[in-house]
C-alpha positions in Angstrom: -38.3 -248.5 117.2 -40.3 -251.6 116.2 -41.7 -250.0 113.1 -38.2 -248.6 112.0 -36.5 -251.9 112.5 -39.0 -253.8 110.6 -38.8 -251.3 107.8 -35.1 -251.5 107.6 -35.2 -255.2 107.7 -37.5 -255.3 104.7 -35.4 -252.8 102.8 -32.2 -254.9 103.3 -33.6 -257.8 101.3 -31.8 -256.4 98.3 -32.8 -255.2 94.8 -33.9 -258.3 93.1 -34.6 -258.4 89.4 -37.7 -257.9 87.3 -39.3 -261.1 88.5 -39.1 -261.2 92.4 -41.2 -262.6 95.1 -42.6 -259.0 95.8 -43.5 -258.3 92.3 -45.1 -261.8 91.8 -47.1 -261.4 95.0 -48.2 -258.0 94.0 -49.2 -259.3 90.5 -51.3 -261.9 92.3 -52.9 -259.1 94.4 -53.5 -256.9 91.3 -55.0 -260.0 89.5 -57.3 -260.8 92.5 -58.4 -257.1 92.7 -59.1 -257.1 89.0 -61.0 -260.3 89.3 -63.0 -258.9 92.2 -63.7 -255.6 90.1 -64.8 -257.8 87.1 -67.0 -259.9 89.5 -68.5 -256.8 91.0 -69.2 -255.2 87.5 -70.8 -258.5 86.5 -73.1 -258.5 89.6 -74.0 -254.9 88.9 -74.6 -255.6 85.2 -76.7 -258.6 85.9 -78.7 -257.0 88.6 -79.0 -253.5 87.3 -78.0 -253.5 83.6 -75.7 -251.3 81.5 -77.1 -248.0 82.9 -76.3 -248.7 86.4 -72.8 -250.1 85.4 -72.1 -246.7 84.0 -73.2 -244.8 87.1 -71.2 -247.3 89.2 -68.1 -246.6 87.2 -68.4 -242.9 87.7 -69.0 -243.2 91.5 -65.8 -245.3 91.7 -63.7 -242.7 89.9 -64.9 -239.4 91.0 -64.6 -239.7 94.8 -61.2 -241.0 94.5 -60.1 -238.1 92.4 -61.4 -235.7 94.9 -59.8 -237.3 97.8 -56.3 -237.4 96.1 -56.4 -234.0 94.6 -57.3 -232.3 97.9 -54.7 -234.2 99.9 -52.0 -232.9 97.5 -51.1 -236.3 96.2 -50.6 -237.8 99.7 -50.6 -241.5 98.5 -47.8 -240.8 96.2 -45.8 -238.8 98.6 -46.2 -241.2 101.5 -44.6 -244.1 99.7 -41.6 -241.9 98.7 -40.9 -240.4 102.0 -41.3 -243.7 104.0 -39.0 -245.4 101.7 -36.4 -242.7 101.4 -34.1 -240.8 103.7 -36.9 -239.3 105.8 -38.0 -242.7 106.9 -36.2 -242.5 110.4 -37.8 -239.1 111.2 -40.4 -239.7 114.1 -42.3 -236.7 112.9 -42.9 -238.2 109.4 -45.8 -240.6 110.2 -47.9 -238.2 112.4 -47.5 -235.5 109.7 -48.8 -238.0 107.1 -51.8 -238.8 109.3 -52.6 -235.0 109.9 -52.4 -234.4 106.0 -54.7 -237.4 105.4 -57.4 -236.2 107.9 -57.2 -232.7 106.5 -57.3 -233.9 102.9 -60.4 -236.0 103.6 -62.3 -233.2 105.2 -61.5 -230.8 102.4 -62.3 -233.3 99.7 -65.6 -234.1 101.2 -66.6 -230.4 101.6 -65.8 -229.8 98.0 -67.7 -232.9 96.9 -70.7 -231.5 98.8 -70.3 -228.2 96.9 -70.2 -229.9 93.6 -73.0 -232.5 94.2 -75.7 -230.4 92.5 -73.6 -229.8 89.2 -72.6 -233.4 89.1 -76.2 -234.4 89.5 -77.1 -232.3 86.6 -74.2 -233.5 84.4 -73.6 -237.0 85.3 -76.4 -238.4 87.5 -79.7 -237.0 86.0 -81.6 -240.3 86.9 -80.0 -240.5 90.5 -81.5 -238.8 93.4 -79.5 -235.9 94.7 -79.4 -237.3 98.2 -77.4 -240.2 96.9 -74.9 -238.0 95.2 -74.5 -236.1 98.4 -73.9 -239.3 100.4 -70.9 -240.3 98.2 -69.0 -237.5 100.2 -68.3 -240.4 102.6 -66.8 -242.2 99.7 -64.3 -239.4 99.2 -63.0 -240.0 102.8 -62.8 -243.7 102.7 -61.2 -243.7 99.2 -58.3 -241.3 100.4 -57.8 -243.2 103.6 -57.7 -246.6 101.9 -55.2 -245.4 99.2 -53.1 -243.6 101.8 -52.9 -246.8 103.8 -51.8 -248.7 100.7 -49.0 -246.0 100.1 -47.8 -246.3 103.6 -47.4 -250.0 103.4 -45.7 -249.7 100.0 -43.3 -247.1 101.3 -42.6 -249.3 104.4 -41.6 -252.2 102.1 -44.6 -254.0 103.5 -45.7 -255.3 100.1 -47.8 -258.1 101.7 -49.6 -255.5 103.6 -50.2 -253.4 100.5 -51.3 -256.4 98.7 -53.8 -257.1 101.4 -55.4 -253.6 101.1 -55.4 -253.7 97.3 -57.5 -257.0 97.4 -59.6 -256.0 100.3 -60.6 -252.6 98.7 -62.3 -254.5 95.8 -63.3 -257.7 97.6 -65.3 -256.0 100.2 -67.7 -254.5 97.6 -68.2 -257.9 96.1 -69.4 -259.2 99.6 -71.3 -256.1 100.5 -73.3 -255.5 97.3 -75.4 -258.7 97.2 -76.0 -258.4 100.9 -77.3 -254.8 100.5 -79.6 -256.0 97.6 -81.0 -258.8 99.6 -81.7 -256.5 102.6 -82.9 -253.4 100.8 -84.4 -255.1 97.7 -82.9 -252.1 95.8 -81.5 -253.2 92.4 -80.7 -249.6 91.3 -77.9 -247.2 91.8 -78.9 -246.7 95.5 -78.0 -250.2 96.5 -74.6 -249.7 94.7 -73.8 -246.5 96.6 -74.8 -248.0 99.9 -72.4 -251.0 99.2 -69.6 -248.6 98.1 -69.8 -246.7 101.4 -70.0 -249.8 103.6 -67.1 -251.5 101.7 -65.0 -248.4 101.8 -65.3 -248.2 105.6 -64.2 -251.8 105.8 -61.3 -251.3 103.4 -60.1 -248.4 105.3 -60.3 -250.4 108.5 -58.3 -253.2 106.9 -55.5 -250.8 106.1 -55.4 -249.2 109.5 -55.3 -252.6 111.2 -52.5 -253.6 109.0 -50.5 -250.5 109.8 -51.1 -250.9 113.5 -49.9 -254.5 113.5 -46.8 -253.5 111.7 -46.2 -250.9 114.5 -46.7 -247.9 112.2 -48.3 -245.9 114.9 -45.6 -246.6 117.5 -43.0 -244.0 118.5 -45.0 -241.1 117.0 -43.3 -237.7 117.2 -45.2 -234.4 116.5 -46.7 -233.2 113.1 -44.1 -231.0 111.4 -45.1 -228.0 109.4 -41.8 -227.8 107.3 -42.1 -231.6 106.7 -45.7 -231.2 105.7 -44.7 -228.6 103.1 -42.1 -230.9 101.6 -44.6 -233.8 101.5 -47.3 -231.7 99.9 -44.9 -230.1 97.3 -43.6 -233.5 96.3 -47.0 -235.0 96.3 -48.5 -232.1 94.2 -45.8 -232.4 91.7 -46.1 -236.3 91.5 -49.9 -236.3 91.7 -49.9 -234.0 88.7 -48.6 -237.0 86.8 -51.1 -239.3 88.3 -53.9 -236.9 87.6 -52.9 -236.5 84.0 -52.6 -240.4 83.9 -56.1 -240.6 85.3 -57.1 -238.1 82.6 -55.7 -240.6 80.2 -57.6 -243.4 81.7 -60.9 -241.8 82.7 -61.6 -238.7 80.7 -63.1 -240.8 78.0 -65.5 -242.4 80.7 -66.5 -238.8 81.8 -67.1 -237.6 78.3 -69.0 -240.8 77.3 -71.2 -240.5 80.4 -71.9 -236.9 79.4 -72.4 -237.3 75.7 -73.5 -240.8 75.0 -75.3 -241.7 78.2 -74.7 -244.4 81.0 -75.7 -247.4 78.8 -72.9 -246.8 76.3 -70.5 -245.9 79.2 -71.5 -249.3 80.7 -70.4 -251.2 77.7 -67.1 -249.2 77.4 -66.4 -249.8 81.1 -66.6 -253.6 80.4 -64.1 -253.2 77.4 -61.7 -251.4 79.8 -61.9 -254.1 82.3 -60.6 -256.6 79.8 -58.1 -254.3 78.4 -56.8 -253.6 82.0 -55.6 -257.3 82.0 -52.6 -255.8 80.1 -51.9 -253.5 82.9 -51.7 -256.2 85.7 -47.9 -256.9 85.2 -46.8 -253.3 84.6 -48.7 -252.1 87.7 -47.3 -254.8 89.9 -43.8 -253.9 88.6 -44.4 -250.1 89.1 -45.7 -250.8 92.6 -42.7 -252.8 93.7 -40.0 -250.8 91.9 -41.1 -247.3 93.1 -40.0 -247.8 96.8 -37.0 -250.0 95.6 -35.8 -247.0 93.5 -36.4 -244.6 96.4 -34.2 -246.7 98.7 -31.2 -247.1 96.3 -28.4 -244.7 95.6 -28.5 -242.8 92.4 -25.8 -244.8 90.5 -27.6 -248.1 91.7 -31.0 -246.9 90.5 -29.5 -245.8 87.2 -28.0 -249.3 86.6 -31.2 -251.0 87.9 -33.3 -248.9 85.4 -31.0 -250.0 82.4 -31.3 -253.7 83.5 -35.0 -253.9 84.0 -36.3 -251.8 81.2 -35.8 -254.0 78.2 -37.1 -257.0 80.1 -40.3 -255.2 81.3 -41.0 -254.1 77.6 -40.5 -257.6 76.3 -42.9 -259.0 79.0 -46.0 -256.9 78.0 -45.2 -257.3 74.3 -45.3 -261.1 74.7 -48.5 -260.9 76.9 -50.4 -258.9 74.3 -51.7 -261.8 72.0 -52.9 -263.8 75.0 -54.9 -260.9 76.5 -56.3 -260.1 73.1 -57.6 -263.6 72.7 -59.3 -263.3 76.1 -60.9 -260.0 75.2 -62.2 -261.5 71.9 -64.6 -263.9 73.6 -64.8 -262.7 77.2 -67.4 -259.9 77.1 -69.9 -262.1 75.4 -69.3 -265.1 77.5 -69.1 -263.4 80.9 -71.6 -260.4 80.6 -74.0 -261.6 77.8 -74.9 -260.4 74.4 -75.8 -256.9 75.6 -72.0 -256.3 76.0 -70.8 -257.7 72.6 -70.0 -254.2 71.6 -67.1 -254.2 74.2 -64.9 -256.4 71.9 -63.6 -253.9 69.4 -62.7 -251.2 71.9 -61.0 -253.8 74.2 -58.8 -255.0 71.4 -57.9 -251.5 70.3 -57.0 -250.5 73.9 -54.9 -253.7 74.3 -52.8 -252.8 71.4 -52.0 -249.4 72.9 -51.0 -251.1 76.1 -48.6 -253.6 74.5 -45.5 -251.6 75.5 -46.7 -250.6 78.9 -44.0 -252.5 80.7 -41.6 -249.8 79.6 -43.8 -247.0 81.2 -44.0 -248.9 84.4 -40.2 -249.1 85.0 -39.6 -245.5 83.7 -42.3 -243.9 85.9 -41.1 -245.9 89.0 -37.5 -244.7 88.3 -38.6 -241.0 87.9 -40.7 -241.0 91.1 -38.4 -243.2 93.1 -35.3 -240.9 92.3 -37.1 -237.8 93.3 -38.3 -236.5 90.0 -42.1 -236.3 90.2 -42.2 -233.2 88.0 -40.6 -235.1 85.1 -42.9 -238.0 85.5 -45.8 -235.6 85.4 -44.3 -234.0 82.2 -44.3 -237.3 80.6 -47.9 -237.9 81.6 -48.9 -234.4 80.4 -48.0 -235.3 76.8 -50.6 -238.0 76.8 -53.1 -235.9 78.7 -53.1 -233.2 76.1 -53.8 -235.7 73.4 -56.5 -237.3 75.4 -58.6 -234.2 75.7 -58.2 -233.3 72.0 -58.7 -236.8 70.6 -61.7 -237.5 72.8 -63.5 -234.4 72.0 -62.8 -235.1 68.3 -63.6 -238.8 68.2 -66.2 -239.6 70.9 -69.0 -237.5 69.6 -68.7 -239.2 66.2 -67.6 -242.8 67.0 -68.7 -243.2 70.7 -67.0 -246.0 72.5 -64.8 -246.8 69.6 -63.5 -243.3 69.5 -62.7 -243.5 73.2 -60.7 -246.6 72.6 -58.7 -245.2 69.7 -57.7 -242.3 71.9 -56.6 -244.5 74.7 -54.5 -246.7 72.6 -52.7 -243.7 71.0 -52.3 -242.0 74.3 -50.9 -245.0 76.1 -48.4 -245.7 73.5 -47.3 -242.1 73.2 -47.0 -241.6 77.1 -44.9 -244.8 77.3 -42.4 -243.6 74.7 -42.2 -240.1 76.3 -41.6 -241.5 79.7 -39.0 -243.9 78.4 -37.2 -241.2 76.5 -37.1 -238.9 79.5 -35.8 -241.6 81.9 -33.0 -242.7 79.6 -32.0 -239.1 78.8 -31.3 -238.3 82.5 -30.0 -241.7 83.7 -26.6 -241.7 81.7 -26.2 -238.0 82.5 -26.6 -238.4 86.2 -24.5 -241.5 86.4 -21.5 -239.4 85.0 -21.2 -241.1 81.8 -19.5 -244.0 83.3 -19.2 -246.1 80.2 -15.7 -245.5 79.3 -13.1 -248.0 78.0 -10.0 -248.1 76.1 -10.9 -251.5 74.7 -11.9 -251.0 71.1 -14.6 -253.6 71.5 -16.1 -251.5 74.3 -15.7 -248.3 72.5 -18.3 -245.5 73.4 -19.3 -243.8 70.3 -20.2 -240.1 70.5 -23.7 -240.4 69.2 -24.0 -243.9 67.8 -24.1 -246.3 70.8 -27.0 -248.6 71.2 -29.7 -247.4 73.7 -32.5 -249.0 75.5 -34.9 -246.8 73.5 -33.5 -248.1 70.2 -33.9 -251.6 71.6 -37.5 -251.0 72.5 -38.3 -249.7 69.0 -36.5 -252.8 67.4 -38.6 -255.2 69.4 -41.9 -253.3 68.6 -41.1 -253.0 64.9 -39.7 -256.6 64.6 -42.7 -258.2 66.4 -45.2 -256.3 64.4 -43.3 -257.1 61.2 -43.3 -260.8 62.0 -47.0 -260.8 62.7 -47.7 -259.0 59.5 -45.5 -261.0 57.2 -46.4 -264.3 58.7 -48.4 -265.4 55.5 -45.2 -264.5 53.4 -43.0 -266.7 55.7 -45.2 -269.6 55.1 -45.3 -269.1 51.3 -41.5 -268.7 51.1 -40.9 -271.7 53.3 -43.1 -273.7 51.0 -41.4 -272.5 47.9 -37.9 -273.3 49.2 -39.0 -276.7 50.4 -40.7 -277.8 47.1 -38.2 -276.2 44.5 -34.8 -277.0 46.1 -33.4 -279.9 48.1 -32.2 -279.0 51.6 -33.3 -277.0 54.7 -35.6 -273.9 54.4 -33.3 -271.7 56.5 -29.7 -271.0 56.1 -27.6 -270.5 59.3 -24.2 -268.7 59.3 -22.1 -267.6 62.2 -21.6 -263.8 62.2 -19.8 -261.4 64.5 -22.0 -259.5 66.8 -21.7 -256.7 69.3 -18.4 -256.7 71.3 -17.1 -259.5 69.0 -19.6 -262.2 70.3 -20.5 -264.6 67.5 -24.2 -265.5 66.8 -26.0 -267.5 64.4 -27.7 -265.4 61.6 -30.9 -266.7 59.9 -31.9 -266.3 56.4 -34.1 -268.1 53.9 -31.8 -270.4 51.9 -31.2 -268.9 48.5 -28.3 -271.2 47.4 -27.5 -274.8 47.1 -26.5 -276.8 50.1 -22.8 -276.4 51.1 -22.4 -273.3 49.0 -19.5 -272.0 51.0 -17.5 -275.3 50.5 -18.2 -275.1 46.8 -17.1 -271.5 46.2 -16.1 -269.6 49.2 -17.9 -266.7 51.1 -18.3 -264.2 48.2 -21.0 -264.6 45.4 -21.0 -262.9 42.0 -24.1 -261.7 40.2 -24.5 -264.9 38.1 -23.3 -267.3 40.6 -24.4 -270.8 39.7 -24.8 -271.7 43.4 -27.8 -269.4 43.5 -31.1 -271.4 43.0 -34.0 -270.1 40.9 -36.2 -269.3 43.8 -33.1 -267.8 45.5 -32.7 -265.3 42.8 -36.2 -263.9 43.5 -35.6 -263.9 47.2 -32.3 -262.2 46.8 -33.6 -259.6 44.4 -36.5 -258.6 46.8 -34.5 -259.1 50.0 -37.1 -261.4 51.2 -34.3 -263.9 52.2 -33.6 -261.5 54.9 -37.0 -261.7 56.8 -35.8 -264.4 59.3 -33.3 -261.9 60.7 -36.3 -260.3 62.4 -35.9 -263.2 64.8 -32.2 -262.2 65.4 -33.5 -258.6 66.2 -36.0 -260.0 68.7 -33.2 -262.1 70.3 -31.1 -259.0 70.8 -28.3 -260.1 68.4 -29.2 -257.4 65.7 -30.8 -254.1 65.3 -32.8 -252.7 62.4 -30.3 -250.2 61.1 -26.6 -250.6 61.7 -23.3 -252.0 60.4 -23.9 -255.3 58.6 -22.9 -258.4 60.6 -19.6 -259.8 59.2 -18.4 -263.4 58.7 -15.6 -264.0 61.4 -13.2 -265.0 58.6 -13.0 -261.3 57.4 -12.7 -259.7 60.8 -9.1 -260.8 61.0 -8.4 -257.9 58.5 -10.1 -255.1 60.5 -7.7 -252.6 61.9 -8.1 -251.3 65.4 -10.2 -248.3 64.3 -12.5 -250.5 62.3 -13.1 -252.8 65.2 -15.3 -249.9 66.6 -18.1 -251.1 64.4 -18.3 -254.1 66.8 -19.3 -251.7 69.7 -23.0 -251.8 68.4 -25.4 -254.4 67.3 -25.2 -255.2 63.6 -28.1 -254.1 61.5 -30.5 -255.7 59.1 -29.8 -252.7 56.9 -27.2 -250.0 56.8 -25.4 -247.4 55.0 -22.3 -249.6 54.2 -24.6 -252.3 53.0 -26.5 -249.9 50.7 -23.4 -248.3 49.1 -21.7 -251.7 48.6 -24.5 -254.0 47.6 -22.8 -254.7 44.4 -19.3 -253.5 43.1 -18.8 -252.7 39.4 -15.3 -254.2 39.5 -14.8 -257.6 38.4 -13.3 -259.8 41.2 -11.8 -262.6 39.0 -12.8 -266.1 38.1 -11.9 -268.1 41.2 -13.2 -267.9 44.7 -9.8 -266.8 45.9 -9.8 -263.9 43.3 -13.3 -262.8 44.3 -12.4 -262.7 48.1 -9.2 -260.8 47.4 -11.3 -258.4 45.4 -13.7 -258.0 48.3 -10.7 -257.4 50.7 -9.1 -254.8 48.5 -12.0 -252.8 47.1 -15.1 -253.2 49.4 -14.3 -254.3 53.0 -12.3 -251.2 54.2 -14.3 -248.8 52.2 -17.5 -250.1 53.6 -16.2 -250.0 57.2 -15.3 -246.4 56.8 -18.9 -245.7 55.7 -20.4 -247.6 58.7 -18.0 -245.7 61.1 -19.2 -242.4 59.5 -22.8 -243.4 59.9 -22.3 -244.3 63.6 -21.0 -240.8 64.3 -24.2 -239.3 63.0 -26.5 -242.1 64.1 -30.1 -241.0 65.1 -33.7 -241.2 64.2 -33.6 -239.1 61.0 -30.4 -240.9 59.8 -32.0 -244.3 60.3 -35.2 -243.1 58.7 -33.3 -242.0 55.6 -31.5 -245.4 55.3 -34.7 -247.3 55.7 -36.3 -245.2 53.0 -33.3 -245.7 50.7 -33.3 -249.4 51.4 -36.8 -249.9 50.0 -35.8 -247.8 46.9 -32.6 -250.0 46.3 -34.7 -253.1 46.7 -36.8 -252.2 43.8 -33.8 -251.0 41.6 -31.8 -254.2 42.3 -34.9 -256.4 41.6 -34.8 -254.9 38.0 -31.0 -255.3 37.6 -30.7 -258.8 39.0 -33.9 -260.2 37.3 -32.9 -258.5 34.0 -30.4 -259.8 31.3 -27.0 -260.8 32.7 -24.1 -258.4 32.2 -20.8 -258.1 34.0 -20.2 -260.5 37.0 -20.6 -258.0 39.9 -19.3 -259.5 43.0 -21.1 -259.4 46.4 -20.5 -261.0 49.8 -22.3 -264.2 50.6 -23.4 -262.4 53.7 -25.4 -259.7 51.5 
């Protein structure tokens, strides 16, 4: 019972958040492993050159693939069953051992059968005997990753971390020793080092499991349990194989079409791009067994809590990793690998939202839905094959990078959509309240997927328009006295006030001089402000409000708290969602043809009588049909109205049309 007690003790530590001790330790292990892989590839590159690096990359990928395929996805299944309801079954662990031994033998035999075709297709310059010898690599790869999966499912994250690092570090230690002893600087020395380091990595995993009493209290292998494990593993491994297709089909195709030298350069590009995958991989590794040990409603709540934070994490990491990849290949590997920079940058862009995929995939696997996870991966795999075949023959490594970026982003969006489609349904649609501020709209409620799109588009827009920001800031500062930004308190979701940002387009203290409403020819509007308001460029700083989670791209316009006092109970429902940068109500009531009067009080009365409630009715109607196509139509219409209003506002003055100061 020592093993079971230890496992339960680990599981009872709770479900910590996104940044936990386990996730940080696994991030460190993934980083150390990547550092070891980078050092290993550097040693191979310096000793053998790009061609040997390319052959080394294939010898790392293909044996792993054989082992995992012919064990029916045992590494994925072992973590799930050890973390879930079968953990107390004494027959589980011996059944896992038998499947591992059988899968190793089967995978090695199939590798031997494929050795000659592999030699002809991928390893023309490598002796056939060396290709045959890598059958041992099939066995060690499967045993090592299964040991990691058993540690992971047993909530022994430190043990899993140890195997993750040892798997890569042993090669770094073995390869120079093999070269010194054999004086072989070619692929033969690499293969010998791979086999020796594989045996040592497997031994590390087995020793760790033995010390954690994994082999104590064994029952007997169970055929019914083996069927459950293989069925789950096969369904889950289909997703992993499809993900591997996303990751490595370009390697295989480049090796076959462009040769090992080009593949060697591309593999270095992938090494730098994979810096983006460190944090998501660590999150997925820790969250998978955590989701498996939770009840369904707890898992749903955990998904909704972690998803947006994981997405923001990888988005924020993107520029830093891109900077490293800009200079790293040349500095670390030499001028021969300068061609790795552009492919690395392209792949990094595709991985910028990878955090969302990590959480969604862990949720789907951990809640017993490996088929849905595989479905999400399959969308990307189908694109991988088609785009690689189309782009690699023409563009080489650059074509493979473009494919990878597109596929990574598409897979992330697909997995996120699937996870959030099933989580609310399985939780029984619990979000019900009679409170108007917590009103659950039929279709228009905010969703994590909408938040993910908001963050991605807002961040991209900020980066693209940064020169415009600087020019406008300079113009406002030089042409009008006062601050560059205008800040005003608005009413946000659930009636929570927030500070809205705009470029200042009016004189300082405009509200004190004339109230909250402006007219077309309002004297408080500055000259540069007229241009900003006409082009809507004064709204650009609200992209920051979107990133902060206070606004969304399309939704009801945020209202000044002064006017919310006139909302009736039904109209308060617009406060159940984040306010938008643009929206249907704003488009229809940008300007009103009725004259509001000469005084500030008259203008505000006009707004209350002829615009406020009509606009709210439009916003409520929009929320009931809210969706992708409705939002796209509003965005398109927004750009059209910007051009129309620019002509009207910049043209000859006519009637004093009234608009809210918030417009």
